[in-house]
C-alpha positions as CSV (number, residue, x, y, z in Angstrom):
1,M,0.0,0.0,0.0
2,G,1.3,3.4,-0.9
3,Y,0.7,6.9,0.4
4,K,1.0,10.5,-0.6
5,R,3.1,13.4,0.8
6,V,4.0,16.9,-0.1
7,V,7.7,17.5,-0.4
8,I,10.1,20.5,-0.9
9,I,12.1,19.7,-4.0
10,E,14.4,22.8,-3.6
11,F,14.4,25.8,-1.3
12,G,12.3,28.7,-2.7
13,G,8.8,30.0,-3.2
14,P,5.5,28.1,-2.9
15,E,6.0,26.5,-6.3
16,V,8.7,24.2,-4.9
17,L,6.0,22.2,-3.0
18,R,5.1,19.0,-4.9
19,M,2.8,16.1,-4.1
20,I,4.4,12.8,-4.6
21,E,3.3,9.2,-4.1
22,E,5.4,6.6,-2.2
23,A,5.1,3.0,-3.1
24,E,5.0,1.5,0.5
25,L,4.0,2.7,3.9
26,P,6.9,3.6,6.4
27,E,7.6,0.9,9.0
28,P,8.0,1.9,12.6
29,K,11.3,1.0,14.3
30,S,11.7,-0.1,17.9
31,G,10.2,2.5,20.2
32,E,8.3,4.2,17.3
33,V,4.7,4.3,16.2
34,R,3.3,4.7,12.7
35,V,0.8,7.6,12.7
36,K,-2.0,8.2,10.1
37,V,-2.0,12.0,10.0
38,L,-5.4,13.6,10.2
39,V,-4.5,17.3,10.1
40,T,-1.5,19.5,10.1
41,G,-1.0,23.2,10.1
42,A,0.3,25.7,7.5
43,A,2.4,28.1,9.5
44,F,5.0,30.8,8.9
45,M,7.6,28.3,10.3
46,D,6.8,26.1,7.4
47,V,7.5,29.0,5.1
48,M,10.9,29.6,6.7
49,I,11.7,26.0,6.3
50,R,10.6,26.0,2.6
51,K,12.7,29.0,1.9
52,G,15.8,27.5,3.6
53,K,15.8,30.2,6.3
54,Y,15.2,28.0,9.3
55,P,18.2,27.8,11.7
56,D,20.1,24.5,12.0
57,M,17.9,22.6,9.4
58,K,20.1,19.7,8.3
59,E,17.5,17.6,6.5
60,K,18.5,16.8,2.9
61,L,16.1,17.6,0.1
62,P,13.6,16.5,-0.9
63,F,11.7,16.3,2.4
64,S,8.2,17.0,3.7
65,P,7.5,20.1,5.8
66,G,4.9,20.1,8.5
67,Y,5.5,21.6,11.9
68,D,2.6,20.1,13.8
69,M,0.1,17.3,13.5
70,I,-2.8,15.4,15.0
71,G,-3.0,11.8,13.9
72,V,-4.2,8.3,14.8
73,V,-1.8,5.5,15.9
74,D,-1.8,3.1,12.9
75,K,0.9,0.6,13.9
76,L,3.2,0.0,16.9
77,G,6.9,-0.6,16.8
78,E,8.6,-3.1,19.1
79,G,8.5,-2.1,22.7
80,V,5.8,0.5,22.5
81,I,3.6,0.5,25.6
82,R,2.1,4.0,26.0
83,F,-0.2,3.9,23.1
84,E,-2.7,1.7,21.3
85,V,-3.7,1.4,17.7
86,G,-6.6,3.8,17.0
87,Q,-5.6,6.3,19.7
88,R,-5.3,10.0,18.7
89,V,-2.0,11.7,19.3
90,A,-0.3,15.0,18.8
91,D,3.3,16.1,18.1
92,L,5.4,19.1,17.2
93,T,7.1,17.4,14.3
94,I,9.1,20.4,13.0
95,I,9.2,18.6,9.6
96,G,7.4,15.7,8.1
97,A,3.7,16.2,8.8
98,Y,2.7,17.1,5.2
99,S,2.3,13.4,4.7
100,E,-0.5,10.8,5.0
101,Y,1.7,8.6,7.2
102,L,4.9,9.0,9.2
103,C,6.7,7.2,12.0
104,L,7.5,9.0,15.3
105,P,9.2,8.1,18.6
106,E,6.7,7.1,21.2
107,S,8.4,9.4,23.7
108,R,7.5,12.5,21.6
109,L,3.7,11.9,21.4
110,T,1.0,13.5,23.5
111,P,-2.4,11.8,23.8
112,V,-5.3,13.9,22.5
113,P,-8.5,13.8,24.7
114,E,-11.7,12.3,23.3
115,G,-14.2,14.8,22.0
116,L,-11.9,17.5,20.7
117,D,-12.2,18.6,17.1
118,S,-8.9,17.6,15.3
119,A,-8.6,21.0,13.5
120,E,-9.0,22.9,16.8
121,A,-6.6,20.5,18.6
122,V,-3.8,20.9,16.0
123,S,-4.1,24.7,16.4
124,L,-2.9,24.3,20.0
125,V,0.3,22.2,19.2
126,L,2.4,25.0,17.7
127,S,0.4,28.3,18.0
128,Y,-1.1,28.0,21.4
129,V,1.9,26.3,23.0
130,T,4.1,29.1,21.6
131,A,1.7,31.8,23.0
132,Y,1.4,30.0,26.4
133,Q,5.1,29.4,26.9
134,M,6.0,33.0,25.9
135,L,3.5,34.4,28.4
136,H,4.1,31.9,31.3
137,R,7.6,30.4,30.8
138,V,9.5,33.3,29.3
139,A,7.9,36.7,30.0
140,K,6.3,35.4,33.2
141,V,3.5,37.9,32.8
142,K,1.5,38.7,35.9
143,R,-2.3,39.1,36.1
144,G,-3.4,42.5,35.0
145,Q,-0.2,43.6,33.3
146,R,0.0,45.3,29.8
147,I,1.3,43.6,26.7
148,L,1.8,44.4,23.0
149,I,1.3,41.7,20.5
150,H,2.7,42.0,16.9
151,G,0.9,39.9,14.3
152,A,-2.1,39.9,16.6
153,G,-4.5,38.7,13.9
154,G,-2.4,35.5,13.1
155,A,-2.4,32.1,14.6
156,V,-0.1,32.9,17.5
157,G,-1.5,36.4,18.0
158,T,-5.1,35.3,18.3
159,A,-4.0,32.5,20.7
160,M,-2.1,35.0,22.9
161,I,-5.1,37.3,23.1
162,Q,-7.3,34.5,24.3
163,L,-4.8,33.3,26.8
164,G,-4.1,36.8,27.9
165,K,-7.8,37.4,28.6
166,L,-7.7,34.5,31.1
167,L,-5.1,36.6,33.0
168,D,-7.1,39.9,32.7
169,L,-4.2,41.4,30.7
170,E,-4.5,44.9,29.1
171,M,-3.6,44.0,25.5
172,Y,-2.7,45.9,22.4
173,G,-2.6,44.1,19.1
174,M,-0.7,45.2,15.9
175,A,-2.4,44.2,12.7
176,S,-3.7,45.5,9.3
177,K,-7.1,47.2,9.3
178,P,-9.1,44.1,8.1
179,K,-8.1,42.2,11.2
180,H,-9.1,44.9,13.7
181,E,-12.6,43.6,14.2
182,L,-11.4,40.2,15.1
183,I,-8.8,41.6,17.5
184,K,-11.4,43.7,19.3
185,R,-13.8,40.8,19.5
186,L,-11.1,38.7,21.2
187,G,-10.4,41.3,23.8
188,A,-7.5,43.5,22.7
189,T,-7.1,47.1,21.4
190,P,-6.0,47.0,17.7
191,I,-3.3,49.3,16.3
192,D,-2.8,49.6,12.6
193,Y,0.9,49.0,11.8
194,K,0.5,50.6,8.3
195,S,-0.8,54.0,9.4
196,E,0.1,54.4,13.1
197,D,3.5,54.8,14.9
198,F,2.9,52.0,17.4
199,V,5.5,53.4,19.9
200,E,3.7,56.8,20.0
201,R,0.3,55.1,20.1
202,I,1.3,52.8,23.1
203,Y,2.5,55.8,25.1
204,S,-0.6,57.8,24.3
205,L,-2.8,54.8,25.5
206,T,-0.7,53.8,28.5
207,G,1.3,56.7,29.6
208,D,4.5,54.7,30.3
209,G,4.6,51.7,28.0
210,V,3.9,48.0,28.3
211,D,5.3,45.2,30.5
212,A,6.0,42.8,27.6
213,V,6.2,42.9,23.8
214,F,5.9,39.8,21.7
215,D,7.6,40.4,18.3
216,P,8.0,38.0,15.4
217,I,8.8,40.7,12.8
218,G,12.5,41.4,13.4
219,G,14.7,44.1,11.9
220,D,14.0,47.7,12.9
221,N,10.8,46.5,14.5
222,F,12.7,44.9,17.4
223,K,14.3,48.3,18.2
224,R,10.9,50.1,18.2
225,S,9.4,47.3,20.3
226,L,12.1,47.8,22.9
227,R,11.1,51.5,23.1
228,A,7.5,50.6,23.8
229,L,8.5,48.9,27.0
230,R,8.1,50.5,30.4
231,R,11.1,50.1,32.8
232,G,11.4,46.5,33.9
233,G,9.7,45.3,30.7
234,K,10.7,42.4,28.5
235,L,10.9,42.1,24.7
236,V,10.3,38.5,23.6
237,A,11.4,38.1,20.0
238,Y,10.2,34.9,18.3
239,G,10.7,35.3,14.6
240,F,12.2,37.1,11.6
241,Y,9.3,37.8,9.3
242,N,10.9,40.7,7.5
243,A,14.2,38.9,6.9
244,V,12.5,35.7,5.7
245,L,10.4,37.6,3.2
246,G,13.2,40.0,2.1
247,K,11.6,43.1,3.7
248,G,14.7,44.1,5.7
249,G,16.7,42.9,8.7
250,S,19.1,40.0,9.0
251,I,18.6,36.9,11.1
252,P,22.3,36.8,12.4
253,L,22.4,40.6,13.0
254,D,19.0,40.5,14.8
255,F,20.3,37.9,17.2
256,I,23.4,40.0,17.9
257,R,21.3,43.1,18.6
258,L,19.1,41.2,21.0
259,K,22.1,40.1,23.0
260,L,23.7,43.5,23.0
261,W,20.6,45.3,24.2
262,N,20.6,43.2,27.3
263,I,23.9,44.8,28.3
264,L,22.5,48.3,28.1
265,P,21.6,49.9,31.4
266,N,18.1,50.8,30.3
267,G,16.0,48.7,32.7
268,R,14.6,46.6,29.9
269,S,15.5,43.0,28.9
270,T,15.3,41.0,25.7
271,T,15.2,37.3,24.9
272,F,14.6,35.0,21.9
273,Y,12.0,32.3,22.1
274,S,12.0,29.1,20.0
275,I,9.5,26.4,20.7
276,G,11.8,23.7,19.3
277,A,14.8,25.0,21.3
278,L,12.8,25.2,24.5
279,R,11.5,21.7,24.0
280,Q,15.0,20.3,23.6
281,K,16.1,22.2,26.8
282,Q,13.0,21.3,28.9
283,P,11.5,18.3,27.2
284,G,8.8,17.8,29.8
285,W,7.3,21.3,29.4
286,F,5.9,20.8,25.9
287,S,3.6,17.8,26.8
288,E,2.7,19.4,30.1
289,D,1.7,22.7,28.5
290,L,-0.1,21.1,25.6
291,A,-2.1,18.9,28.0
292,K,-3.2,22.1,29.9
293,L,-4.3,23.7,26.7
294,F,-6.2,20.6,25.6
295,D,-8.0,20.9,29.0
296,L,-8.8,24.6,28.4
297,L,-10.2,23.7,25.0
298,A,-12.3,21.0,26.4
299,Q,-13.7,23.4,29.0
300,G,-14.5,26.0,26.3
301,K,-12.1,28.6,27.8
302,I,-10.2,28.9,24.5
303,K,-11.5,28.7,20.9
304,P,-8.9,28.6,18.1
305,V,-9.6,30.9,15.2
306,I,-9.4,28.7,12.1
307,A,-9.0,30.8,9.0
308,R,-9.5,28.0,6.5
309,R,-9.6,24.2,6.4
310,M,-7.9,23.1,3.2
311,P,-6.9,19.7,1.8
312,L,-3.2,18.8,1.8
313,A,-3.2,19.1,-2.0
314,E,-3.7,22.8,-1.5
315,A,-0.5,23.3,0.6
316,R,1.0,25.6,-2.0
317,R,-2.1,27.8,-2.0
318,A,-1.9,27.9,1.9
319,H,1.7,29.1,1.8
320,E,0.8,31.8,-0.7
321,L,-1.9,33.1,1.7
322,I,0.5,33.1,4.6
323,E,3.2,35.0,2.7
324,R,0.7,37.7,1.7
325,G,-0.3,38.1,5.4
326,E,-4.0,37.5,4.6
327,V,-4.6,34.8,7.2
328,Q,-6.8,35.6,10.2
329,G,-5.9,32.8,12.7
330,K,-4.8,29.3,11.6
331,I,-4.8,27.4,8.3
332,V,-5.4,23.7,8.9
333,L,-4.6,21.2,6.2
334,T,-6.8,18.0,6.2
335,V,-4.6,15.0,5.4
336,N,-6.8,12.0,6.1
337,E,-10.3,11.4,7.2
338,I,-10.7,9.1,10.3
């Protein structure tokens, strides 16, 4: 029996994504399970990988992208004891999930509770864990504090607004005008990055700045985000949107700036967050945080904003939408039906 998967044939634009057919299903090794993928996300991280801009990516071309997934255990490798065939599982795969089947180590998988919609569940794996960890593990935001969220209308931004609302945070969200209604509905004050100077706007709204800024844009935006902080505040950088899309900035230089700014005696601090790096450093946190988020979803305390549900065959189209910044919330790719 064969299966289909989307691969990157060379680094470049959305056109380098191709659907191919493999002749035989992958076989799980000892300690692995074979997963029939139900859904995966299309995220900016996948765009970085496709463009060859993702740090420390050593995988040889061609390979399948796919940063997150929800699937069903299809076959057990030798020695697997935590899971059963037919059980739904989640993982932050980094690569590989744009595939009907893949094999993963048992130790990496998190069980998915019964009753959750798979598309909503996969929205938690990358986007909500990222937002949750930046708020709680990195910035350590306290109840009632002020935050500024760049890209507030996207998958991570909408997740952060919902999680911030649970902390009664005073929230300001950067986005283009078409996304302002969504941001207001979720509980933040929108700021138009195209027509407003956000540093001036933040000071006019707050008087002395915010306690934390979450910035995936990079380049000069990092410098302005630092200025929007009140004394004691923290800039959490977690991406390089401008550099990846050729709109300014440099990934290596941005890293250096963040480190140098921490030396300055200005009462503000900076850090860079990577969900993959933090998982390597603290492997238990990822499953712990994802399980908490599954519980919040089950209780109806969070509700992922799903922009579109598209078949895996439309992965190229999904990437085009992400690069144009048109997505409100998360794009979910349907890979298999249960």
